[in-house]
C-alpha positions in Angstrom: 9.9 -70.6 1.6 10.2 -68.9 4.9 9.5 -65.2 5.4 13.2 -64.5 5.8 14.0 -66.1 2.4 11.2 -64.1 0.7 12.5 -60.9 2.3 16.0 -61.7 1.2 14.8 -62.5 -2.4 12.9 -59.2 -2.5 15.8 -57.2 -1.2 18.2 -58.9 -3.6 15.9 -58.1 -6.5 15.5 -54.5 -5.5 19.3 -54.1 -5.0 20.0 -55.5 -8.4 17.3 -53.3 -10.0 18.7 -50.3 -8.2 22.2 -51.0 -9.5 20.9 -51.5 -13.0 18.8 -48.4 -13.0 21.8 -46.4 -11.6 24.0 -47.7 -14.3 21.4 -46.8 -16.9 21.0 -43.3 -15.5 24.8 -42.8 -15.6 24.9 -44.1 -19.2 22.1 -41.8 -20.3 23.8 -38.8 -18.6 27.1 -39.4 -20.4 25.3 -39.7 -23.7 23.4 -36.4 -23.1 26.6 -34.6 -22.1 28.4 -35.9 -25.2 25.5 -35.0 -27.5 25.2 -31.4 -26.1 28.9 -30.6 -25.7 28.9 -28.1 -28.5 26.1 -26.0 -26.9 27.5 -26.0 -23.4 28.8 -22.7 -22.0 32.6 -22.0 -22.2 33.3 -25.0 -24.5 34.8 -24.9 -27.9 36.7 -21.6 -27.3 33.7 -19.4 -27.0 31.9 -20.7 -30.1 29.2 -22.6 -28.3 25.5 -21.6 -28.7 25.2 -20.2 -25.2 28.1 -17.8 -25.9 26.2 -16.3 -28.8 24.2 -13.8 -26.7 27.4 -12.3 -25.3 28.7 -11.7 -28.8 25.4 -10.2 -30.0 25.3 -7.9 -27.0 28.9 -6.7 -27.7 28.0 -6.1 -31.4 24.9 -4.1 -30.3 27.1 -1.9 -28.1 29.6 -1.4 -30.9 26.9 -0.6 -33.4 25.4 2.0 -31.0 28.8 3.7 -30.5 29.3 3.7 -34.3 25.8 5.1 -34.9 26.4 7.9 -32.4 29.8 8.7 -34.1 28.2 8.8 -37.5 25.4 11.1 -36.3 27.9 13.4 -34.7 30.0 13.6 -37.9 26.9 14.3 -39.9 26.0 17.2 -37.6 29.6 18.5 -37.9 29.4 18.3 -41.7 26.0 20.1 -41.7 27.4 22.8 -39.4 30.5 23.3 -41.7 28.3 23.5 -44.8 26.2 26.1 -43.1 29.3 28.1 -42.1 30.8 27.9 -45.6 27.5 29.1 -47.1 27.6 32.0 -44.6 31.1 33.0 -45.8 30.1 33.0 -49.5 
């Protein structure tokens, strides 16, 4: 075999291996995307795992507002009871 034939054989082998490895990488990538679709952001109408923290943050804000409202109402009730006791 001449050096040109050896170089051609090596380049051919490397090209085929590159194509096969590229195809394998593409196949693995599609399998990973399909397997993790449910946990990707903005998929499944906001029910994916990565959307959970947004919902928890919104719940925390709502609970803080509710807690402050309840505390304010309790203070108002205590003030009214104190005023009623003062009238009696």
